[in-house]
C-alpha positions as CSV (number, residue, x, y, z in Angstrom):
1,M,31.7,28.4,17.2
2,N,30.1,31.8,16.9
3,G,31.2,34.9,18.6
4,M,28.9,35.0,21.6
5,K,29.1,31.3,22.4
6,S,32.9,31.2,22.1
7,K,33.3,33.7,24.9
8,T,30.5,32.4,27.2
9,L,31.8,28.9,27.8
10,P,35.3,29.9,28.8
11,A,33.9,32.6,31.1
12,L,31.5,30.2,32.7
13,G,34.4,27.7,33.2
14,A,36.7,30.2,34.7
15,G,33.9,31.5,37.0
16,L,33.1,28.0,38.3
17,W,36.8,27.3,38.7
18,I,37.4,30.3,40.8
19,L,34.1,30.1,42.8
20,G,34.8,26.4,43.5
21,L,38.3,27.2,44.8
22,I,37.0,30.0,47.1
23,L,34.1,27.8,48.4
24,F,36.5,25.0,49.1
25,L,39.0,27.1,51.0
26,I,36.3,28.8,53.1
27,G,34.7,25.4,53.8
28,L,38.0,24.0,55.0
29,N,38.2,26.8,57.6
30,I,34.7,26.3,59.0
31,H,34.6,23.4,61.4
32,T,30.9,22.5,61.2
33,P,28.8,20.4,58.9
34,T,28.1,23.6,56.9
35,G,31.8,23.9,56.3
36,Q,32.0,20.3,55.1
37,W,29.2,20.9,52.6
38,M,30.8,24.1,51.4
39,A,34.0,22.2,50.8
40,I,32.2,19.4,48.9
41,I,30.2,21.9,46.8
42,G,33.4,23.8,46.1
43,N,35.2,20.7,44.9
44,I,32.3,19.9,42.6
45,A,32.2,23.5,41.2
46,F,36.0,23.5,40.8
47,L,36.0,20.2,38.9
48,A,33.1,21.3,36.7
49,G,34.9,24.6,35.8
50,L,38.1,22.7,35.1
51,G,36.2,20.3,32.9
52,L,34.7,23.2,30.9
53,E,38.1,24.8,30.5
54,G,39.3,21.4,29.1
55,V,36.4,21.2,26.7
56,V,37.2,24.8,25.4
57,W,40.9,23.9,25.1
58,F,40.1,20.7,23.2
59,R,37.7,22.6,20.8
60,K,40.3,25.3,20.0
61,R,43.0,22.6,19.4
62,K,40.7,20.7,17.1
63,E,39.8,23.9,15.2
64,K,43.5,24.7,14.7
65,E,44.2,21.2,13.3
66,E,41.4,21.5,10.7
């Protein structure tokens, strides 16, 4: 992986992870349909960020083994 790409993917994953967690927690405290949608979107963003972090971790591990 080149220099720019190697820093963009982890930053995007961490940003989605944190944003998803914040949206989820805010959505839980709003007792309207909007709050429910915020919680759902927060869950999706959280899982997407977590998945990206897993991909980055796997790529680094694979590069170390080679």
